C-alpha positions as CSV (number, residue, x, y, z in Angstrom):
1,M,-4.7,-6.8,13.1
2,K,-5.1,-6.4,9.4
3,S,-6.2,-3.6,7.2
4,S,-9.9,-3.7,6.4
5,R,-11.4,-4.2,3.0
6,R,-12.8,-0.7,3.3
7,I,-9.5,1.1,3.8
8,K,-7.9,-1.0,1.0
9,E,-10.7,0.2,-1.3
10,K,-10.1,3.8,0.0
11,I,-6.4,3.7,-0.5
12,K,-6.9,2.4,-4.1
13,E,-9.3,5.3,-4.7
14,F,-6.8,7.9,-3.4
15,E,-3.9,6.3,-5.3
16,G,-5.6,5.5,-8.7
17,C,-4.3,2.7,-10.8
18,R,-1.8,3.1,-13.7
19,L,-0.8,0.0,-15.6
20,T,2.3,1.5,-17.2
21,A,5.2,2.6,-15.1
22,Y,5.6,6.3,-14.5
23,R,7.6,8.7,-12.4
24,C,5.6,10.0,-9.5
25,P,6.0,13.7,-8.4
26,A,9.0,12.6,-6.2
27,G,10.8,11.2,-9.2
28,V,10.3,7.5,-8.3
29,W,9.2,4.9,-10.8
30,T,5.8,3.7,-9.7
31,I,3.1,1.3,-11.2
32,G,-0.3,0.0,-10.1
33,Y,-1.6,1.5,-6.9
34,G,1.5,3.3,-6.0
35,H,3.9,0.3,-6.0
36,T,7.6,1.2,-6.1
37,G,10.7,-1.0,-5.9
38,S,13.5,-2.4,-8.0
39,D,11.0,-4.3,-10.0
40,V,9.5,-1.0,-11.5
41,R,11.3,0.1,-14.6
42,P,10.6,2.6,-17.4
43,G,8.3,0.9,-19.9
44,R,7.0,-1.8,-17.6
45,Q,3.4,-2.7,-18.2
46,I,1.1,-4.9,-16.0
47,D,-2.5,-6.0,-16.1
48,Q,-5.2,-5.3,-13.5
49,Q,-4.6,-8.7,-11.7
50,E,-0.9,-7.9,-11.3
51,A,-1.7,-4.4,-9.9
52,D,-4.1,-5.9,-7.3
53,R,-1.4,-8.6,-6.4
54,L,1.2,-5.9,-6.0
55,F,-1.2,-3.8,-3.9
56,E,-2.0,-6.8,-1.5
57,G,1.7,-7.4,-1.1
58,D,2.4,-3.8,-0.3
59,I,-0.5,-3.6,2.1
60,G,0.7,-6.8,3.8
61,K,4.1,-5.3,4.4
62,F,2.5,-2.2,6.0
63,D,0.3,-4.4,8.1
64,D,3.4,-6.4,9.3
65,E,5.4,-3.4,10.2
66,L,2.6,-1.6,11.9
67,S,1.7,-4.6,14.0
68,M,5.3,-5.1,15.0
69,W,5.7,-1.4,15.9
70,L,2.5,-1.4,17.9
71,Q,3.8,-4.3,20.0
72,V,7.2,-2.8,20.5
73,E,5.7,0.5,21.6
74,G,3.2,-1.3,23.9
75,V,0.3,0.4,22.3
76,G,-3.1,-1.1,23.6
77,E,-5.6,-2.6,21.3
78,L,-6.8,-0.2,18.5
79,K,-10.2,-0.1,17.0
80,Q,-10.2,-1.1,13.4
81,H,-10.8,2.5,12.2
82,Q,-7.8,3.7,14.1
83,Y,-5.6,0.9,12.7
84,D,-6.9,1.6,9.2
85,A,-6.1,5.3,9.6
86,L,-2.5,4.5,10.4
87,V,-2.1,2.1,7.5
88,S,-3.5,4.7,5.1
89,F,-1.2,7.4,6.5
90,A,1.9,5.1,6.1
91,Y,0.9,4.0,2.7
């Protein structure tokens, strides 16, 4: 199962998009739609296309991890809105 277009748009709305790196309230360097990692440094700037690419990569990681966890735990088939809620919570 994968995140729906609808939840991706909702997460983007909740996160907001910043094209210049900033420290989030937890003190972590962040850019785009909440992207963090060793590639985010003070002064880094990206364009909208890169913000979207980073977001899709991050969401893909959450999809992979959640799908694996659901299989390990033996959780039955979820409805799309249930899956989306879990991805949003994790993100």
